N, C-alpha and C positions, 0 to 999 in steps of 0.2 A: 499241607496246611488245611485245617478245617474251615468251614464256612464262618464260624464264630470268630476265629482269628482274623480272617480276611475283613470282617466287619469292623473289628477294632482298629486294624491298620487303616482302613478307608476313613473311619471317623477321625482318627488322629491326623491323617493327611488333610482332611477338610478343615480341621481346627487350625492347623498350621497355616494353611492357605488363607483362611479367614482372618487370622491375626496379622499376616503380612499385608493383606489388602487394607485392613483397618489402619495399620500403621502408615501405609502409603497414602491412604485417603486423608489422614489427619494433616498431611503437608499441604493439601489443596485448601485454599482459603475460600470462604464464601465471599463473592464480590460485594463490595460496598456499593450502595446505590449512587450512581454518577448522575449529576445534574447537568444537562446540556448548557454550555456556556461557561461552566466552571472547570477548574483543573481536575484531572482524574485523581481520585483519592490515592495517596501513597500506599495505603494498605492493599489496594487492589493491584498496584503495580507489581507486587511480589508474584502475581500469577503470570507475569510477562517478564521473566528475568533479564532478557536482553535489552529491556528499556531501563534497567537499573544501572546507574553509572559504576557501581562497585562490582559488577559481575563481569567476568572475562569476556563473555560473548558480546557485551556492549562495546567492547573496544576493538572489534574486528575492523580492519582497515577498509575503506571504501574501494571500489574498483578503480583502476586507472582511468583518467579522463579520456574519453573517446571522441575524436574529431571525425565528423562524417561529412560527406558531400551529398548534395541533393542530386537526384537523377530520377527520371521516370515521371509518373503522373500523380496527381492528387487522388485520394481515395473517395469513399462514399460519405457525403456530408451527413446523411441521416444516421449512419453507423457512428460517425464521429461525434455527433450530438449525444447519442446514447453513452458512448465511452466517457465523454467529458462530464456528463451529469451523474454517472453511476459512482457512488461513493466506494464501491468495492472494485472499481476498474480504473478509470483515469482520475476521477474525482477532481477535475479541474475547477469545478464549481466551489470547492472548499476555499479556494484562495482568489478566484477571479470571478468577475461578472462576465457573462458570455453572450454571444449573439442570440437574438431571438427573445430578448427581454428576460433572460435568466439572471436574476440578481444573485450574486454569490458573495464570497468573502472579499476582504480588501487587503489581504496580506500581499498579494501580487497586484499588478496593474490590471485595470479593466481591459478586457478583450472584447467588449461588446461591439465595438466598431473596428475590429482588427483589419478587416478587408480594406477599409478606407485608408489605412496607413501605407498601403502598397509596399509592405516589407518583402525583401527577397525571399524566395522559397528556401534557398540554401540557409539563410539566417534562421527562419522559422523552424526548419527541420532540425538544425543543430540545437536550437534553444530547447526543443522538446526532447530530443534524444539524450543530450547531456549538457545541461545548462552551465555546468562548471567550466566549459570551454570559454565562457564569457565572464562568469562570476564564480570563483571557487568556493565562496561562502554562501551561495544562494540556498534558500530553504526549499526550493522546488525539488521534487523527487528526481532521482536519476533513472528515468524511464527506460532508456535503451540498454545501457550496460547491466542494469539489474534485472533486465527482462521483465519489467513491469508491463510494458507495452511492446508489441511486436512492431516491426517496421511498417507493416500494413495498417495497423491500428493508429500509428502516428500519422500516416498519410490520410486516414479517415478523419482524425481530429483536425488536421490542417485543412482539409476540404470544408469541414464545418466552420472553422474560423474564417476562411476565405470567402465563404458564401455570402452574397449580399442579400439582404432581406428587405 
């Protein structure tokens, strides 16, 4: 095969690859500008198919409810505060006001003075690990079974909640 023929084949392969990429790229939608405090635009949800009710992946069953027992010690309150305030980690602040003057959402109860409630550690640990043990319809994330937070991270968040300020 001569050099000219190799060039034609390479150019054809590049053209086919470019066409395939252009076709795949046309399925990706440009996100619509989302305004904080408003519902995410439905057009943008197509970029996240598992959030669309008519897609099979949105109907994946949740994990079985896990009941756990407390044992051991509380973690590091400073780390727990970072976890609770970080929207890409624990994000507790999205639904709760937290100790230390951290005003948050009001979907869940205020946890600002949680330490004063003297709740059993077993209860608090279960509540964060898998709230469905108490309320199967709760909106709180399933932190433990879904491996959103590790056991140590939950102990850190508990230390933050239990710290008196």
